[in-house]
C-alpha positions as CSV (number, residue, x, y, z in Angstrom):
1,M,6.5,-24.7,8.8
2,D,3.7,-23.1,10.6
3,F,3.4,-19.4,11.0
4,F,4.7,-19.3,14.6
5,E,7.8,-21.3,13.7
6,Q,8.7,-19.1,10.9
7,I,8.4,-15.9,13.3
8,N,10.7,-17.8,15.7
9,D,13.1,-18.7,13.1
10,F,13.1,-15.0,12.0
11,I,13.7,-13.7,15.5
12,E,16.7,-16.1,16.1
13,F,18.6,-14.6,13.2
14,E,18.2,-11.1,14.5
15,E,20.1,-8.8,16.9
16,E,18.5,-8.2,20.3
17,E,17.3,-4.8,19.6
18,F,15.5,-5.6,16.3
19,D,11.7,-5.1,16.0
20,F,9.5,-6.1,13.2
21,K,9.0,-2.5,11.8
22,F,10.3,-1.9,8.3
23,R,13.2,0.6,8.1
24,L,14.7,1.8,4.8
25,G,17.6,-0.3,3.6
26,Q,16.8,-3.1,5.9
27,K,16.4,-6.6,4.5
28,V,12.8,-7.4,4.1
29,Y,11.8,-10.7,5.7
30,K,9.0,-12.4,3.8
31,L,7.0,-15.3,5.1
32,N,4.6,-17.4,3.4
33,L,1.8,-14.9,2.6
34,D,-1.0,-17.5,3.6
35,F,-2.5,-15.4,6.5
36,T,-4.5,-12.1,6.5
37,P,-2.5,-9.0,6.4
38,T,-1.8,-6.4,8.9
39,I,-2.1,-2.8,8.2
40,A,0.3,-0.3,9.4
41,Y,0.3,3.5,9.1
42,D,3.9,4.2,10.2
43,Y,4.8,5.9,6.9
44,L,1.4,7.4,6.1
45,N,1.7,10.7,4.0
46,I,-0.4,13.3,5.7
47,D,1.8,16.5,5.2
48,D,4.7,15.7,3.0
49,D,3.1,16.2,-0.5
50,L,-0.5,17.5,-0.1
51,D,-1.2,16.3,-3.7
52,Y,-0.9,12.8,-2.5
53,S,-2.0,13.1,1.2
54,F,-4.8,11.7,3.0
55,H,-5.6,15.2,3.9
56,H,-6.4,16.0,0.2
57,S,-10.0,17.2,-0.1
58,E,-11.0,14.5,-2.6
59,F,-10.7,11.9,0.0
60,H,-14.0,13.2,1.6
61,S,-15.7,13.6,-1.8
62,F,-18.7,11.6,-3.1
63,T,-17.7,11.1,-6.6
64,C,-17.8,7.3,-7.2
65,E,-20.2,6.5,-10.2
66,K,-21.1,3.1,-8.5
67,S,-21.4,4.3,-4.9
68,P,-22.6,7.9,-4.9
69,K,-23.4,8.0,-1.3
70,K,-20.0,6.9,-0.1
71,S,-17.0,9.0,0.1
72,D,-13.4,7.8,-1.1
73,Y,-12.7,7.6,2.8
74,N,-15.8,5.1,3.3
75,I,-14.7,3.3,0.2
76,Y,-11.1,3.1,1.3
77,F,-12.1,1.4,4.7
78,D,-14.5,-0.9,3.0
79,K,-11.6,-2.1,0.8
80,I,-9.3,-2.5,3.7
81,K,-11.9,-4.5,5.7
82,A,-12.3,-6.8,2.6
83,L,-8.5,-7.0,2.2
84,C,-8.1,-8.3,5.9
85,T,-10.8,-11.1,5.3
86,K,-8.5,-12.9,2.8
87,T,-5.0,-14.2,2.8
88,L,-2.4,-11.7,1.4
89,D,-1.6,-14.4,-1.1
90,D,-5.2,-14.7,-2.2
91,S,-5.7,-11.0,-2.5
92,I,-2.5,-10.3,-4.5
93,N,-2.6,-13.5,-6.9
94,N,-6.2,-14.7,-7.0
95,S,-8.4,-11.6,-6.8
96,H,-10.5,-10.5,-9.8
97,Y,-9.1,-7.5,-11.6
98,T,-12.1,-5.4,-10.5
99,E,-10.6,-5.4,-6.9
100,H,-7.8,-3.4,-8.1
101,L,-5.1,-4.7,-6.0
102,K,-1.6,-5.5,-7.4
103,V,2.0,-5.4,-6.7
104,I,3.8,-2.9,-8.9
105,N,7.4,-1.7,-9.8
106,P,7.9,1.8,-8.8
107,N,8.3,4.5,-11.5
108,R,10.0,8.0,-11.0
109,K,6.8,9.6,-9.6
110,L,6.3,7.0,-7.0
111,L,10.0,7.0,-6.0
112,D,9.9,10.8,-5.6
113,I,7.0,10.8,-3.1
114,V,8.5,7.7,-1.2
115,K,11.8,9.7,-0.9
116,K,9.8,12.6,0.6
117,I,8.0,10.3,3.1
118,F,11.3,8.7,4.3
119,G,13.2,11.9,4.2
120,V,15.9,10.9,1.8
121,S,17.3,12.2,-1.4
122,H,18.3,8.7,-2.9
123,I,16.9,5.2,-2.5
124,S,18.9,2.4,-4.1
125,H,17.0,-0.5,-6.1
126,E,18.5,-2.7,-3.1
127,Q,16.6,-0.8,-0.5
128,L,13.3,-0.9,-2.1
129,P,10.6,-3.1,-0.6
130,Q,7.7,-4.6,-2.7
131,F,5.1,-1.7,-3.6
132,G,1.5,-2.2,-4.3
133,E,-1.5,-0.3,-5.5
134,L,-5.1,-0.6,-4.2
135,G,-7.6,1.0,-6.5
136,L,-10.7,2.4,-4.9
137,Y,-12.8,2.6,-8.1
138,T,-12.5,3.9,-11.6
139,N,-15.3,6.2,-12.9
140,K,-16.3,5.6,-16.5
141,V,-16.9,9.3,-17.0
142,G,-14.2,11.9,-15.9
143,N,-10.6,11.4,-14.6
144,K,-11.5,10.1,-11.2
145,A,-9.8,6.8,-10.3
146,P,-8.3,7.1,-6.9
147,R,-5.6,4.7,-5.7
148,I,-3.9,4.0,-2.5
149,F,-0.2,3.1,-2.5
150,F,1.7,0.9,0.0
151,F,4.5,-1.4,0.4
152,I,4.9,-4.9,1.9
153,G,7.3,-4.8,4.8
154,N,8.5,-7.5,7.3
155,L,6.3,-10.5,7.8
156,G,3.7,-9.2,5.2
157,V,2.8,-6.0,7.0
158,I,1.1,-3.7,4.7
159,Y,2.3,-0.2,5.2
160,I,0.0,2.3,3.7
161,L,1.8,5.3,2.2
162,F,-0.5,7.7,0.3
163,Y,-3.6,8.6,-1.7
164,D,-3.5,9.3,-5.4
165,P,-7.1,10.7,-6.2
166,F,-6.7,11.1,-9.9
167,H,-4.5,8.0,-10.7
168,S,-1.6,10.3,-11.7
169,I,1.1,8.0,-10.5
170,F,0.3,5.5,-13.3
171,P,-1.9,7.4,-15.6
172,K,-4.4,5.6,-17.8
173,K,-2.8,5.0,-21.2
174,T,-4.8,6.3,-24.1
């Protein structure tokens, strides 16, 4: 089935007022991930938790050992541009580990931040979308290994959530 047929089938099963935007608790409709992703910022954390906000001062710092002339901001958009040139399936399942893109199961820290973003006190397992992590880089010296967290919503839309400058959601195991 081609992409447009899948979308038409998706629309036929939904009520008239439905849109494609992910809503917490709503069933996630996944398609074949053989297309380049769409990036959405509907649930971007800017103010809810400043330790994990895109307003964090580290987002504009120049601390990458491999790219000292680029800030995390610049590296983020380089990574997003690269992500959008391949299919989502290829990026998730066939990328080299140094690209730092992977789907993850949420831990308590991640769920706590997501609850703040959605303004809820509880999220059941059934309500959770598929979460992912995009690593910007990992320095060999120091504790800088910024990660971007996201979830995959309806039709493979990637919703960017927050910035974790020191890889503290899933800290490096010693």
